[in-house]
C-alpha positions as CSV (number, residue, x, y, z in Angstrom):
1,M,1.2,-6.9,-14.8
2,S,-0.9,-7.2,-11.6
3,I,-2.4,-4.4,-9.1
4,W,-4.7,-4.7,-6.1
5,W,-6.0,-2.5,-3.6
6,S,-7.7,-2.8,-0.2
7,L,-10.1,-0.4,1.3
8,H,-11.3,0.1,4.7
9,L,-14.7,2.4,4.8
10,R,-16.7,3.3,7.4
11,R,-20.5,1.8,6.7
12,D,-21.8,5.2,5.8
13,A,-22.9,6.4,2.3
14,A,-20.3,8.5,1.5
15,S,-18.3,5.5,1.1
16,V,-19.9,4.5,-2.1
17,P,-18.9,7.3,-4.0
18,L,-15.2,7.1,-3.0
19,A,-15.0,3.7,-3.1
20,R,-16.5,4.0,-7.0
21,R,-14.4,7.0,-7.7
22,L,-10.7,5.2,-6.4
23,L,-11.9,1.9,-8.6
24,L,-12.5,4.7,-12.1
25,G,-9.1,6.0,-11.5
26,A,-7.0,2.9,-11.6
27,M,-9.2,1.7,-14.2
28,E,-8.4,5.3,-16.1
29,T,-4.8,4.7,-15.4
30,A,-4.6,0.9,-16.5
31,G,-6.0,1.7,-19.8
32,V,-9.2,-0.5,-18.8
33,D,-12.1,0.9,-22.0
34,P,-14.3,3.1,-20.6
35,D,-17.3,0.8,-20.7
36,I,-15.3,-2.0,-18.9
37,S,-14.8,0.1,-15.9
38,Y,-18.6,1.6,-15.5
39,D,-19.8,-1.6,-15.5
40,L,-17.1,-2.4,-12.9
41,S,-18.2,1.3,-10.7
42,V,-22.1,-0.2,-11.2
43,A,-21.8,-3.1,-9.8
44,L,-19.1,-1.6,-6.9
45,S,-21.4,0.9,-6.4
46,E,-24.5,-1.6,-6.0
47,A,-22.3,-3.9,-3.6
48,C,-21.0,-1.1,-1.5
49,A,-24.8,0.4,-1.0
50,N,-25.8,-3.5,-0.2
51,A,-22.7,-3.1,2.9
52,V,-23.6,-0.2,4.3
53,E,-27.0,-0.4,4.4
54,H,-27.3,-4.2,5.6
55,G,-24.0,-4.7,6.8
56,G,-24.5,-4.3,10.6
57,D,-26.1,-4.2,13.6
58,A,-25.8,-1.9,17.0
59,G,-22.9,-4.6,17.8
60,S,-21.0,-5.2,15.4
61,P,-18.0,-3.3,13.5
62,A,-19.7,0.4,11.7
63,A,-16.7,-0.6,8.7
64,Y,-16.8,-2.7,5.4
65,R,-13.3,-3.7,3.3
66,V,-13.6,-3.7,-0.2
67,T,-10.4,-5.3,-2.4
68,A,-10.0,-4.7,-6.0
69,Y,-7.6,-7.2,-7.9
70,L,-6.2,-6.2,-12.0
71,D,-4.3,-9.6,-12.6
72,G,-3.4,-9.9,-16.8
73,E,-6.8,-9.9,-17.8
74,T,-9.8,-10.1,-15.0
75,C,-10.3,-7.7,-12.8
76,R,-11.8,-8.9,-9.5
77,I,-13.6,-7.1,-6.7
78,E,-14.9,-8.2,-3.3
79,V,-16.8,-6.3,-0.8
80,A,-17.0,-8.2,2.7
81,D,-18.7,-6.4,6.3
82,A,-19.8,-7.2,9.6
83,G,-23.2,-7.5,9.2
84,P,-25.2,-10.7,9.9
85,G,-24.5,-12.6,6.4
86,F,-27.2,-14.1,3.8
87,P,-30.4,-16.0,5.2
88,G,-29.9,-19.9,4.6
89,G,-25.8,-19.7,6.2
90,G,-24.1,-19.1,3.4
91,R,-25.5,-21.5,1.0
92,R,-25.7,-20.2,-2.6
93,V,-28.1,-16.9,-2.2
94,P,-30.6,-16.5,-4.6
95,V,-31.4,-13.4,-6.6
96,R,-35.2,-12.3,-6.6
97,V,-35.7,-10.2,-9.1
98,P,-38.3,-7.2,-7.3
99,H,-41.0,-6.0,-8.6
100,A,-41.3,-3.3,-10.9
101,E,-42.9,-1.1,-8.4
102,A,-40.5,-2.2,-5.4
103,E,-38.3,0.5,-4.3
104,H,-35.4,-1.2,-3.5
105,G,-33.7,-4.8,-4.2
106,R,-32.4,-4.8,-7.6
107,G,-28.2,-3.7,-6.4
108,L,-27.5,-7.8,-6.6
109,C,-29.0,-8.4,-9.6
110,L,-27.2,-5.7,-11.5
111,I,-24.2,-6.9,-10.3
112,R,-24.9,-10.5,-11.9
113,E,-25.8,-8.6,-15.3
114,L,-23.0,-6.4,-14.8
115,A,-20.0,-8.9,-14.2
116,D,-18.8,-12.2,-15.5
117,H,-18.5,-14.6,-12.8
118,V,-20.3,-13.7,-9.2
119,H,-19.7,-15.4,-5.8
120,I,-22.9,-13.5,-3.6
121,G,-22.8,-15.7,0.1
122,D,-21.5,-15.7,4.3
123,G,-18.5,-14.1,5.0
124,P,-16.2,-16.3,7.1
125,G,-17.4,-18.7,10.8
126,R,-20.3,-17.4,9.0
127,R,-20.0,-13.7,10.2
128,G,-21.0,-11.3,7.6
129,A,-21.2,-10.9,4.1
130,V,-19.2,-11.3,0.9
131,V,-20.1,-10.2,-2.9
132,S,-17.5,-11.0,-4.6
133,F,-17.4,-10.2,-8.8
134,D,-15.2,-10.8,-11.8
135,K,-15.0,-9.4,-15.3
136,I,-13.0,-9.8,-18.1
137,L,-10.9,-7.1,-19.6
138,K,-10.8,-4.7,-22.4
139,W,-8.1,-2.3,-22.9
140,R,-7.9,1.4,-25.0
141,T,-4.9,1.4,-27.3
142,G,-1.7,1.5,-25.6
143,A,-3.0,1.5,-22.4
144,P,0.3,1.6,-20.1
145,L,-0.7,-1.4,-17.6
146,M,-2.1,-3.7,-20.6
147,A,-1.4,-7.2,-20.3
148,V,1.3,-9.0,-22.7
């Protein structure tokens, strides 16, 4: 079975826990293992926080998009904003580990650690940033939407 949902959210800090709760609710209802759900929710929170903080300027829309797909044994999540994108014009974005004392800069590293496959780059037409990641799902016993 496949399900997907998409949200258009304001670039506001309050949107981050909303997206996380919706994902966790969908995963729980589908019967995804809680550890997998937790990993995906942390990765989603980090991607959303980046979109809120870096996803626009005075001339760009005050919104970002979150799309999640549960397809068979995989969950794919994409967070896209309308900000300036990543430095380097959309080439592969290097993720640098921040200094231990740094207050920020761990989000993309966390996403890479928590997900199985990650793509970080510019959006279509080099406008905005897109962070997408997927993870192989594990299911609770008797999960209602478990892939067969």
